[in-house]
Backbone as a printed PyTorch tensor [residue, N CA C, xyz], in Angstrom:
tensor([[[-18.3790, -22.9250,  16.7140],
         [-17.0170, -22.6700,  16.2830],
         [-17.0000, -21.4770,  15.3320]],

        [[-16.0670, -20.5680,  15.5260],
         [-15.9270, -19.4000,  14.6630],
         [-14.8770, -19.7170,  13.6130]],

        [[-15.2510, -19.5750,  12.3530],
         [-14.2860, -19.8340,  11.2850],
         [-13.5570, -18.5480,  10.9460]],

        [[-12.2870, -18.6760,  10.5440],
         [-11.4930, -17.5140,  10.1720],
         [-11.0160, -17.6900,   8.7440]],

        [[-11.0470, -16.6090,   7.9910],
         [-10.5860, -16.6040,   6.6110],
         [ -9.4680, -15.5830,   6.5090]],

        [[ -8.2950, -15.9940,   6.0350],
         [ -7.1850, -15.0610,   5.8680],
         [ -7.2520, -14.4530,   4.4690]],

        [[ -7.2300, -13.1480,   4.3820],
         [ -7.1690, -12.4530,   3.1060],
         [ -6.1240, -11.3720,   3.2160]],

        [[ -5.1320, -11.4240,   2.3670],
         [ -4.0600, -10.4400,   2.3800],
         [ -3.4560, -10.4010,   3.7720]],

        [[ -3.4510,  -9.2570,   4.4270],
         [ -2.9010,  -9.1390,   5.7660],
         [ -3.9870,  -8.9340,   6.8170]],

        [[ -5.2000,  -9.3150,   6.5050],
         [ -6.3040,  -9.1380,   7.4280],
         [ -6.9710, -10.4720,   7.7060]],

        [[ -7.5650, -10.5810,   8.8610],
         [ -8.3470, -11.7570,   9.2070],
         [ -9.8030, -11.3400,   9.2870]],

        [[-10.6550, -12.0240,   8.5670],
         [-12.0900, -11.7670,   8.6470],
         [-12.6890, -12.8670,   9.5180]],

        [[-13.3350, -12.4660,  10.5770],
         [-13.9060, -13.4190,  11.5150],
         [-15.3860, -13.5730,  11.2090]],

        [[-15.8330, -14.7750,  10.9880],
         [-17.2370, -15.0500,  10.7260],
         [-17.9170, -15.3950,  12.0390]],

        [[-19.1930, -15.2300,  12.2280],
         [-20.1680, -14.7570,  11.2710],
         [-20.3570, -13.2490,  11.2810]],

        [[-19.7330, -12.5330,  12.1990],
         [-19.9810, -11.0950,  12.2760],
         [-19.2050, -10.3080,  11.2280]],

        [[-18.2920, -10.9380,  10.5230],
         [-17.4800, -10.3000,   9.4860],
         [-16.7180,  -9.0990,  10.0340]],

        [[-16.2640,  -9.2050,  11.2790],
         [-15.4830,  -8.1450,  11.9010],
         [-14.0690,  -8.1600,  11.3140]],

        [[-13.5690,  -7.0050,  10.9210],
         [-12.2390,  -6.8920,  10.3380],
         [-11.2350,  -6.6130,  11.4450]],

        [[-10.2460,  -7.4960,  11.5600],
         [ -9.2280,  -7.3530,  12.5900],
         [ -7.8960,  -7.0900,  11.9050]],

        [[ -7.2520,  -5.9700,  12.2520],
         [ -5.9610,  -5.6300,  11.6560],
         [ -4.8400,  -6.2520,  12.4670]],

        [[ -3.7980,  -6.7670,  11.8070],
         [ -2.6310,  -7.2250,  12.5550],
         [ -2.0040,  -6.0440,  13.2920]],

        [[ -1.2950,  -6.2820,  14.3920],
         [ -0.7700,  -5.1750,  15.1890],
         [  0.2030,  -4.2620,  14.4460]],

        [[  0.9080,  -4.7750,  13.4390],
         [  1.8890,  -3.9550,  12.7170],
         [  1.3410,  -3.3850,  11.4220]],

        [[  0.0400,  -3.4490,  11.2230],
         [ -0.5160,  -3.0160,   9.9480],
         [ -0.8750,  -1.5270,   9.9550]],

        [[ -0.9930,  -0.9840,   8.7660],
         [ -1.3840,   0.4070,   8.5820],
         [ -2.8900,   0.4840,   8.4500]],

        [[ -3.4950,   1.4580,   9.1060],
         [ -4.9360,   1.6140,   8.9450],
         [ -5.2300,   2.7030,   7.9180]],

        [[ -6.4740,   2.8140,   7.5520],
         [ -6.8960,   3.7310,   6.4940],
         [ -6.5840,   5.1880,   6.8240]],

        [[ -6.8050,   5.5930,   8.0800],
         [ -6.5350,   6.9830,   8.4600],
         [ -5.0470,   7.3060,   8.3670]],

        [[ -4.1880,   6.3650,   8.7580],
         [ -2.7450,   6.5820,   8.6150],
         [ -2.3750,   6.7370,   7.1370]],

        [[ -3.0040,   5.9350,   6.2880],
         [ -2.7310,   6.0180,   4.8630],
         [ -3.1670,   7.3750,   4.2970]],

        [[ -4.3320,   7.8550,   4.7000],
         [ -4.7900,   9.1750,   4.2510],
         [ -3.8420,  10.2840,   4.7270]],

        [[ -3.3350,  10.1640,   5.9460],
         [ -2.3590,  11.1360,   6.4410],
         [ -1.0910,  11.0980,   5.5910]],

        [[ -0.6610,   9.8870,   5.2010],
         [  0.5280,   9.7490,   4.3550],
         [  0.2740,  10.4190,   3.0100]],

        [[ -0.9270,  10.2410,   2.4510],
         [ -1.2820,  10.8900,   1.1790],
         [ -1.1680,  12.4040,   1.2990]],

        [[ -1.6790,  12.9500,   2.4010],
         [ -1.5890,  14.3900,   2.6380],
         [ -0.1320,  14.8280,   2.8060]],

        [[  0.6630,  14.0310,   3.5110],
         [  2.0800,  14.3570,   3.7380],
         [  2.8470,  14.5300,   2.4280]],

        [[  2.4920,  13.7210,   1.4310],
         [  3.1990,  13.7870,   0.1360],
         [  2.3980,  14.5800,  -0.8950]],

        [[  1.3840,  15.3080,  -0.4180],
         [  0.5410,  16.1690,  -1.2640],
         [ -0.1030,  15.4160,  -2.4200]],

        [[ -0.4450,  14.1550,  -2.1800],
         [ -1.1170,  13.3250,  -3.1790],
         [ -0.2860,  13.2050,  -4.4680]],

        [[  1.0450,  13.1480,  -4.3280],
         [  1.9440,  12.9960,  -5.4720],
         [  2.4660,  11.5680,  -5.5060]],

        [[  2.3570,  10.9340,  -6.6460],
         [  2.8520,   9.5680,  -6.8510],
         [  4.3760,   9.6050,  -6.9240]],

        [[  5.0380,   8.8250,  -6.0840],
         [  6.5030,   8.8520,  -6.0740],
         [  7.0920,   8.1630,  -7.3070]],

        [[  6.2950,   7.3970,  -8.0180],
         [  6.7980,   6.7040,  -9.2080],
         [  6.8220,   7.6360, -10.4200]],

        [[  5.7000,   8.2980, -10.7180],
         [  5.6330,   9.1510, -11.9100],
         [  5.7310,  10.6420, -11.5820]],

        [[  5.6470,  10.9750, -10.2830],
         [  5.7620,  12.3480,  -9.8190],
         [  4.5850,  13.2370, -10.2520]],

        [[  3.4360,  12.6400, -10.4820],
         [  2.2240,  13.3780, -10.8360],
         [  1.1990,  13.2640,  -9.7130]],

        [[  0.2760,  14.2260,  -9.6730],
         [ -0.7740,  14.2360,  -8.6550],
         [ -1.7030,  13.0290,  -8.8400]],

        [[ -2.1340,  12.4660,  -7.7240],
         [ -3.0110,  11.2900,  -7.7320],
         [ -4.4370,  11.7260,  -7.4220]],

        [[ -5.3730,  11.4950,  -8.3490],
         [ -6.7840,  11.7570,  -8.0090],
         [ -7.2100,  10.8060,  -6.8860]],

        [[ -8.0140,  11.2840,  -5.9820],
         [ -8.3830,  10.4750,  -4.8170],
         [ -9.0740,   9.1740,  -5.1930]],

        [[ -9.7220,   9.1310,  -6.3460],
         [-10.3860,   7.8900,  -6.7570],
         [ -9.4510,   6.9440,  -7.5160]],

        [[ -8.1790,   7.3190,  -7.6770],
         [ -7.2100,   6.4820,  -8.3970],
         [ -6.0200,   6.0990,  -7.5250]],

        [[ -6.0950,   6.3860,  -6.2230],
         [ -4.9620,   6.1510,  -5.3370],
         [ -4.8330,   4.6650,  -4.9930]],

        [[ -3.6000,   4.2400,  -4.8470],
         [ -3.2920,   2.8660,  -4.4790],
         [ -2.2160,   2.8760,  -3.4030]],

        [[ -2.2830,   1.9460,  -2.4880],
         [ -1.3030,   1.8200,  -1.4290],
         [ -0.1540,   0.9590,  -1.9470]],

        [[  1.0600,   1.5010,  -1.9470],
         [  2.2180,   0.7580,  -2.4410],
         [  3.1900,   0.4870,  -1.3100]],

        [[  3.6490,  -0.7560,  -1.2320],
         [  4.6920,  -1.1300,  -0.2720],
         [  6.0350,  -0.8140,  -0.9060]],

        [[  6.8030,   0.0770,  -0.2920],
         [  8.1020,   0.4740,  -0.8210],
         [  8.9890,  -0.7590,  -0.9830]],

        [[  9.1100,  -1.5350,   0.0710],
         [  9.7340,  -2.8570,  -0.0280],
         [  8.5740,  -3.8370,  -0.0940]],

        [[  8.4020,  -4.5070,  -1.2400],
         [  7.2530,  -5.4010,  -1.3890],
         [  7.1800,  -6.4610,  -0.2840]],

        [[  5.9650,  -6.8110,   0.0880],
         [  5.7360,  -7.8430,   1.0970],
         [  6.4850,  -9.1250,   0.7060]],

        [[  6.4540,  -9.4720,  -0.5820],
         [  7.1380, -10.6850,  -1.0500],
         [  8.6480, -10.6270,  -0.8540]],

        [[  9.1900,  -9.4160,  -0.7470],
         [ 10.6310,  -9.2440,  -0.5420],
         [ 10.9690,  -8.9330,   0.9170]],

        [[ 10.0410,  -9.2040,   1.8150],
         [ 10.2970,  -9.0190,   3.2390],
         [  9.8380,  -7.6940,   3.8110]],

        [[  9.1410,  -6.8840,   3.0280],
         [  8.6390,  -5.6050,   3.5210],
         [  7.4810,  -5.7850,   4.4870]],

        [[  7.2780,  -4.7950,   5.3300],
         [  6.2080,  -4.8380,   6.3310],
         [  4.9850,  -4.0730,   5.8420]],

        [[  3.8530,  -4.4070,   6.4180],
         [  2.6160,  -3.6890,   6.1370],
         [  2.4680,  -2.5710,   7.1670]],

        [[  3.5020,  -1.7400,   7.2540],
         [  3.5760,  -0.6550,   8.2360],
         [  3.6680,   0.6750,   7.4890]],

        [[  3.1710,   1.7340,   8.0800],
         [  3.1150,   3.0400,   7.4180],
         [  4.4850,   3.5160,   6.9420]],

        [[  5.5510,   3.1250,   7.6250],
         [  6.9010,   3.5230,   7.2040],
         [  7.3280,   2.8540,   5.9000]],

        [[  6.6040,   1.8210,   5.4860],
         [  6.9140,   1.0980,   4.2530],
         [  5.8630,   1.3460,   3.1810]],

        [[  5.0430,   2.3680,   3.3540],
         [  3.9190,   2.5900,   2.4430],
         [  3.9210,   4.0130,   1.8920]],

        [[  3.6800,   4.1210,   0.5870],
         [  3.4870,   5.4160,  -0.0730],
         [  2.3220,   5.2940,  -1.0440]],

        [[  1.6150,   6.4040,  -1.2760],
         [  0.5280,   6.3670,  -2.2550],
         [  1.0730,   6.4360,  -3.6810]],

        [[  0.4180,   5.7280,  -4.5740],
         [  0.7530,   5.7490,  -5.9960],
         [ -0.5450,   5.7070,  -6.7950]],

        [[ -0.4310,   5.9520,  -8.0960],
         [ -1.5550,   5.6680,  -8.9910],
         [ -1.7140,   4.1480,  -9.0610]],

        [[ -2.8980,   3.6840,  -9.2950],
         [ -3.1130,   2.2410,  -9.4460],
         [ -2.2350,   1.6660, -10.5530]],

        [[ -2.1760,   2.3570, -11.6830],
         [ -1.3800,   1.8760, -12.8130],
         [  0.1030,   1.8410, -12.5110]],

        [[  0.6000,   2.8530, -11.8080],
         [  2.0170,   2.8850, -11.4300],
         [  2.3350,   1.7330, -10.4740]],

        [[  1.4430,   1.4970,  -9.5300],
         [  1.6370,   0.4090,  -8.5750],
         [  1.6490,  -0.9270,  -9.3050]],

        [[  0.7430,  -1.0970, -10.2370],
         [  0.6870,  -2.3430, -11.0100],
         [  1.9710,  -2.5310, -11.8130]],

        [[  2.4750,  -1.4600, -12.4220],
         [  3.7000,  -1.5420, -13.2220],
         [  4.9190,  -1.8360, -12.3470]],

        [[  4.9250,  -1.3140, -11.1270],
         [  6.0620,  -1.5250, -10.2250],
         [  6.2210,  -2.9910,  -9.8540]],

        [[  5.1290,  -3.6580,  -9.6370],
         [  5.1120,  -5.0560,  -9.1860],
         [  6.0900,  -5.2510,  -8.0250]],

        [[  7.1070,  -6.0760,  -8.2040],
         [  8.0550,  -6.3590,  -7.1230],
         [  9.4350,  -5.7750,  -7.3870]],

        [[  9.5040,  -4.7300,  -8.2300],
         [ 10.7800,  -4.0540,  -8.4690],
         [ 11.1600,  -3.2290,  -7.2490]],

        [[ 12.4520,  -2.9860,  -7.0910],
         [ 12.9190,  -2.1440,  -5.9850],
         [ 12.6430,  -0.6720,  -6.3120]],

        [[ 12.6570,   0.1590,  -5.2750],
         [ 12.4520,   1.5910,  -5.4680],
         [ 13.5430,   2.1510,  -6.3770]],

        [[ 14.7750,   1.7170,  -6.2000],
         [ 15.8730,   2.1830,  -7.0290],
         [ 15.6040,   1.8940,  -8.5060]],

        [[ 15.1330,   0.6970,  -8.8110],
         [ 14.8040,   0.3560, -10.1970],
         [ 13.6610,   1.2070, -10.7250]],

        [[ 12.6440,   1.3840,  -9.9100],
         [ 11.4720,   2.1470, -10.3240],
         [ 11.8420,   3.6060, -10.5890]],

        [[ 12.6240,   4.2090,  -9.6930],
         [ 12.9950,   5.6120,  -9.8830],
         [ 13.9120,   5.8000, -11.0780]],

        [[ 14.6200,   4.7650, -11.4680],
         [ 15.4640,   4.8670, -12.6610],
         [ 14.6150,   4.9720, -13.9290]],

        [[ 13.3470,   4.5790, -13.8650],
         [ 12.4530,   4.6720, -15.0280],
         [ 12.2420,   6.1350, -15.4070]],

        [[ 12.2940,   7.0370, -14.4130],
         [ 12.0790,   8.4710, -14.6870],
         [ 13.1280,   9.0300, -15.6390]],

        [[ 14.3600,   8.5610, -15.5020],
         [ 15.4420,   9.0950, -16.3310],
         [ 15.6300,   8.3200, -17.6120]],

        [[ 14.9020,   7.2350, -17.7780],
         [ 15.0710,   6.4110, -18.9850],
         [ 14.3650,   7.0050, -20.1840]]])
């Protein structure tokens, strides 16, 4: 019998530990392309993101019904992503003018 462990939006299949992505999920190469598309600029603070500090942010959080699809994902700094938590984009962008 093959056991399955659910972690985040991925299924890890034992014993080979093969990573299987859900059909609607974003892969790493798509995420890197998105980073290039936005010139590695964090949409929250509007500053450049060092490649070792990048974080994948769901524009509409998964908890609020957002999808794990590239159209719902933008790169952010890890700290900005952590601060955003489950706030809406409108709320987050209002922080810039505060």
